[in-house]
C-alpha positions in Angstrom: 82.9 5.8 86.3 81.1 8.8 85.2 81.0 10.0 81.6 80.7 13.7 80.6 78.5 14.6 77.6 79.6 17.6 75.7 76.6 19.7 74.5 77.0 22.5 72.0 74.4 25.1 71.6 73.2 27.3 68.7 70.8 30.3 68.7 70.6 30.5 64.9 67.2 29.4 63.5 67.3 26.4 61.2 71.0 25.9 61.9 72.1 22.2 61.6 75.5 21.0 63.0 78.0 19.3 60.8 80.5 16.5 61.7 83.1 19.3 62.0 81.0 20.9 64.7 80.5 17.9 67.0 82.5 14.7 67.6 81.1 11.2 68.0 79.2 11.1 71.3 78.7 14.8 71.4 75.3 16.5 71.2 74.2 19.8 69.6 71.0 21.7 70.4 69.3 24.4 68.4 67.7 26.6 71.1 65.5 28.4 68.6 64.2 25.3 66.7 64.1 23.1 69.8 65.9 20.4 67.9 68.6 18.0 69.2 71.4 16.5 67.0 74.1 13.9 67.5 77.1 12.5 65.5 76.4 8.9 64.8 79.7 7.6 63.7 80.2 10.4 61.2 76.5 10.9 60.3 74.5 13.8 61.8 71.2 12.6 63.0 68.3 14.3 64.6 67.2 12.8 67.9 63.6 12.6 69.1 60.2 10.9 68.3 59.0 13.9 66.3 62.0 14.7 64.2 61.1 17.2 61.6 64.1 17.0 59.3 67.2 15.0 58.6 70.0 16.3 56.5 71.7 13.0 55.6 71.4 9.3 56.1 68.4 7.0 56.4 65.4 7.8 58.6 64.1 4.5 59.9 60.7 4.5 61.3 59.2 1.5 63.1 55.5 1.4 63.5 53.2 4.1 62.3 54.4 7.6 61.9 52.3 10.6 61.1 53.8 13.5 59.1 51.7 16.5 59.9 53.6 18.9 57.7 56.9 19.7 56.2 58.8 19.2 53.0 61.1 16.7 51.3 64.0 17.9 49.3 65.2 14.5 48.3 63.7 11.1 47.4 61.5 9.0 49.6 61.6 5.2 49.5 58.7 3.4 51.2 59.1 -0.3 51.7 55.7 -0.8 53.1 52.4 1.1 52.7 52.2 4.8 52.6 48.8 6.1 53.6 47.9 9.6 52.5 44.7 11.7 52.5 42.7 12.2 49.3 44.3 14.9 47.2 42.8 18.4 47.3 45.4 20.6 45.7 47.0 20.1 42.3 50.3 19.2 43.9 48.9 16.7 46.4 49.8 13.1 46.1 47.2 10.5 45.3 46.7 6.8 46.3 46.4 4.0 43.7 42.8 3.5 44.6 42.0 7.2 44.0 43.6 7.0 40.6 41.9 3.7 39.7 38.5 5.1 40.7 39.0 8.1 38.5 40.1 6.0 35.5 37.1 3.7 36.0 34.8 6.6 36.1 36.2 7.8 32.8 35.8 4.3 31.2 32.4 3.9 32.7 32.1 0.2 31.7 33.3 0.7 28.1 33.9 -2.5 26.2 37.4 -3.9 26.1 37.9 -2.9 22.5 36.9 0.7 23.2 38.4 1.5 26.6 41.5 3.3 25.4 41.9 6.6 23.5 43.7 4.8 20.7 40.9 2.3 20.2 38.3 5.2 20.2 40.4 7.0 17.6 40.6 3.9 15.5 36.8 3.5 15.7 36.4 7.0 14.5 38.6 6.3 11.5 41.5 8.4 13.1 39.5 11.4 11.8 40.3 14.5 13.9 37.3 16.3 12.3 34.9 13.3 12.7 32.0 15.5 13.9 32.2 17.7 10.7 32.7 14.6 8.5 29.6 12.8 9.9 27.5 16.0 9.9 28.3 16.6 6.2 27.5 13.0 5.4 24.1 13.1 7.2 23.3 16.3 5.3 23.4 14.3 2.0 20.7 11.8 3.2 17.0 12.1 2.5 15.1 12.6 5.8 12.2 10.4 6.8 9.9 13.5 6.6 10.6 13.5 2.8 12.4 15.8 0.4 13.5 16.3 -3.2 16.0 13.9 -4.8 18.7 15.4 -6.9 19.5 12.1 -8.8 17.9 9.0 -10.1 16.8 6.1 -7.9 17.5 2.5 -9.1 15.5 0.0 -7.0 16.9 -3.0 -8.9 14.8 -6.1 -8.1 13.1 -4.3 -5.2 9.8 -2.5 -5.3 7.7 0.2 -3.6 5.3 -1.8 -1.4 2.6 0.7 -0.9 1.5 4.2 -1.9 -1.6 6.4 -1.2 -4.3 6.9 -3.9 -3.0 9.4 -6.4 -4.6 12.9 -6.1 -2.4 14.9 -8.7 -1.1 14.1 -12.1 2.5 13.5 -11.0 1.6 11.0 -8.2 2.8 7.4 -8.5 0.1 4.7 -8.6 0.1 1.1 -7.4 -1.0 -2.0 -9.3 -4.2 -2.4 -7.2 -5.4 1.1 -8.1 -4.9 0.5 -11.8 -6.6 -2.9 -11.7 -9.6 -1.3 -10.0 -9.9 1.5 -12.6 -9.4 -1.0 -15.5 -12.0 -3.3 -14.1 -14.6 -0.5 -14.0 -13.7 0.6 -17.6 -13.9 -3.1 -18.8 -17.4 -3.5 -17.2 -18.5 -0.2 -18.9 -17.2 -1.3 -22.2 -18.9 -4.7 -21.9 -22.2 -3.0 -21.0 -21.8 -0.6 -24.0 -21.1 -3.6 -26.3 -24.2 -5.4 -24.9 -26.3 -2.3 -25.6 -25.0 -2.1 -29.2 -25.7 -5.8 -29.7 -29.2 -5.3 -28.3 -29.8 -2.4 -30.7 -28.6 -4.5 -33.7 -30.8 -7.4 -32.7 -33.8 -5.0 -32.3 -33.1 -3.8 -35.8 -33.0 -7.4 -37.1 -36.3 -8.1 -35.3 -37.9 -5.1 -36.8 -36.7 -6.2 -40.3 -38.2 -9.7 -39.6 -41.4 -8.1 -38.5 -41.5 -6.0 -41.7 -40.9 -9.1 -43.8 -43.7 -11.0 -42.0 -46.0 -8.1 -42.6 -45.1 -8.1 -46.3 -45.7 -11.9 -46.5 -49.1 -11.4 -44.8 -50.0 -8.8 -47.4 -49.0 -11.2 -50.2 -51.1 -13.9 -48.6 -54.1 -11.6 -48.5 -53.6 -10.7 -52.2 -53.4 -14.4 -53.0 -56.6 -15.0 -51.1 -58.3 -12.2 -53.1 -57.0 -13.8 -56.3 -58.3 -17.1 -55.2 -61.7 -15.7 -54.6 -61.7 -14.1 -58.0 -60.7 -17.3 -59.6 -63.5 -19.1 -57.7 -66.0 -16.6 -59.1 -64.7 -17.0 -62.6 -64.9 -20.8 -62.3 -68.5 -20.5 -61.1 -69.3 -18.3 -64.2 -67.6 -20.8 -66.5 -69.6 -23.6 -64.8 -72.9 -21.8 -65.5 -72.0 -21.2 -69.2 -70.8 -24.7 -69.9 -72.8 -27.7 -68.7 -70.0 -30.0 -69.9 -67.5 -28.3 -67.7 -70.0 -27.7 -65.0 -68.9 -30.6 -62.9 -65.3 -29.8 -63.4 -65.9 -26.1 -62.8 -67.9 -26.8 -59.7 -65.1 -29.0 -58.5 -62.6 -26.3 -59.3 -64.8 -23.8 -57.6 -65.0 -25.8 -54.5 -61.3 -26.3 -54.6 -60.7 -22.6 -55.1 -63.1 -21.8 -52.3 -61.2 -24.2 -50.0 -57.9 -22.6 -51.1 -59.4 -19.2 -50.5 -60.5 -20.2 -47.0 -57.0 -21.7 -46.4 -55.4 -18.5 -47.7 -57.6 -16.4 -45.5 -56.6 -18.6 -42.5 -53.0 -18.3 -43.5 -53.4 -14.5 -43.9 -54.8 -14.4 -40.4 -51.9 -16.5 -39.1 -49.4 -14.3 -41.0 -51.0 -11.3 -39.4 -50.7 -12.9 -36.0 -47.0 -13.8 -36.7 -46.4 -10.2 -37.8 -48.0 -8.9 -34.6 -45.8 -11.3 -32.6 -42.7 -10.2 -34.4 -43.6 -6.5 -33.9 -44.1 -7.2 -30.2 -40.7 -9.0 -30.1 -39.2 -6.0 -31.9 -40.6 -3.6 -29.4 -39.4 -5.7 -26.5 -35.9 -5.9 -28.0 -36.0 -2.1 -28.6 -36.9 -1.6 -24.9 -34.1 -4.0 -23.9 -31.7 -1.9 -26.0 -32.8 1.3 -24.4 -32.5 -0.3 -20.9 -29.1 -1.6 -21.8 -28.1 1.9 -22.9 -29.3 3.4 -19.6 -27.3 0.7 -17.7 -24.3 1.5 -19.8 -24.6 5.2 -18.7 -24.3 4.1 -15.1 -21.9 1.2 -15.8 -19.0 2.9 -14.0 -21.2 3.1 -10.8 -21.8 -0.6 -10.1 -21.9 -1.4 -6.4 -22.4 -4.5 -4.2 -25.5 -3.1 -2.4 -27.7 0.0 -2.2 -26.3 1.5 1.1 -22.7 1.3 -0.4 -23.9 3.0 -3.6 -25.8 5.8 -1.8 -22.7 6.5 0.3 -20.4 6.7 -2.8 -22.6 8.7 -5.1 -24.2 12.2 -5.0 -27.6 13.5 -5.6 -28.7 12.8 -9.2 -26.1 10.1 -9.9 -27.2 6.8 -11.5 -25.9 3.5 -10.1 -26.6 -0.2 -10.6 -26.8 -3.1 -8.1 -26.8 -6.8 -9.2 -29.1 -9.4 -7.6 -27.6 -12.2 -5.6 -27.4 -14.8 -8.5 -26.1 -12.2 -11.0 -28.9 -12.9 -13.5 -30.0 -9.2 -13.7 -29.1 -5.8 -12.5 -31.3 -3.0 -11.2 -30.7 0.7 -12.2 -31.3 3.3 -9.5 -31.0 7.1 -9.2 -29.7 8.8 -6.0 -32.4 11.3 -5.0 -31.2 13.2 -1.9 -29.8 10.0 -0.3 -32.7 7.8 -1.3 -32.7 5.2 -4.1 -35.3 5.7 -6.9 -36.0 2.6 -9.0 -35.5 3.2 -12.8 -35.6 -0.3 -14.3 -34.3 -3.8 -14.1 -32.7 -5.8 -16.9 -31.1 -9.1 -17.4 -27.4 -9.5 -17.2 -25.4 -9.8 -20.4 -25.5 -13.7 -20.5 -29.3 -13.7 -20.0 -29.9 -11.0 -22.6 -27.8 -13.0 -25.1 -29.9 -16.1 -24.4 -33.2 -14.2 -25.0 -32.0 -12.5 -28.1 -30.8 -15.8 -29.6 -34.2 -17.3 -28.9 -36.0 -14.3 -30.5 -33.9 -14.4 -33.7 -34.3 -18.1 -34.0 -38.1 -17.8 -33.6 -38.3 -15.0 -36.3 -36.4 -17.1 -38.8 -38.5 -20.2 -38.1 -41.7 -18.1 -38.6 -40.4 -16.6 -41.8 -39.6 -20.1 -43.1 -43.0 -21.4 -42.2 -44.7 -18.5 -44.0 -42.6 -19.0 -47.1 -43.5 -22.8 -47.1 -47.3 -22.0 -46.7 -47.1 -19.5 -49.6 -45.5 -22.1 -51.8 -48.2 -24.6 -50.9 -51.0 -22.1 -51.6 -49.7 -21.2 -55.0 -49.3 -24.8 -56.0 -52.8 -25.7 -54.8 -54.8 -22.9 -56.6 -56.4 -24.1 -59.8 -56.7 -21.5 -62.5 -59.3 -22.1 -65.4 -58.2 -22.4 -69.0 
């Protein structure tokens, strides 16, 4: 049995039939749009594998369908996977991967606690003017290149570990610099004190020499007196036979005493000469010590170091290896010129103590001899 299909036609562009236009089983064709429609139990559907629009109902697609172009006026519900091209225009749709990749690029491996805008804001103290705040804070700090402080600095228990050697009056100095300066001043003071002591000892030696000379003069006077007494005794012996023997004996004794006095006078003169020599040596030591005191601030470990640290005309001293004496030099155009050598302070003290002791022993010996001479001279009645 044959069935007739009723087809209705339309020449109006974009015209879509309604259920009032075609019954169930009837077809409608738009000759302008080349689109075919049917009434599917009260729903108008577009028939064909490349349907471009559907006014109502659900468009079911089995397999893969490619939508080249067009527009959607309603909502789309995709139960599977919808594949689209990467977006180009602002209104283009984007896939999840595209969005995830863009977000990952923004995060760029940021730590978990700083991978959101809220966490970043919290890290910045929720300060909308953070750049201005931190810039103003940095401006109040002292740069490493240095600057001027506007307030006091309290280091507490901390200290400044190192500074350069001061070159102006307002420069800070470190302990090591002060110790080096104090050590040089202390050495200079010690040398000056040694020079003063040497001068005092020289004066004492000179006084002892003068005393010895006076004692020698007294001994010579006593010798002269003894000779006079001997002559008197001889005269008395000649005028008195009774006392001749006694006078002769007294004369002999006086002569012996005179000879002894003469010997003592010679010894006293030698002692005075020795004391004078000691005085001159002490005076020379004092002058040498004074010269050393002048260059006391220029004491160096060796000659090359001293020549490098001094200028032409400067004096400097260098101790020997066992520290028993120091040698005074002068820098003459980069060459050392020997001035003198002297014992160190400990050695000078030892020598001076010996000289003073010898002088006092000699003075005591002279006084004892004088006493013996006076007691041994026999004067006539």
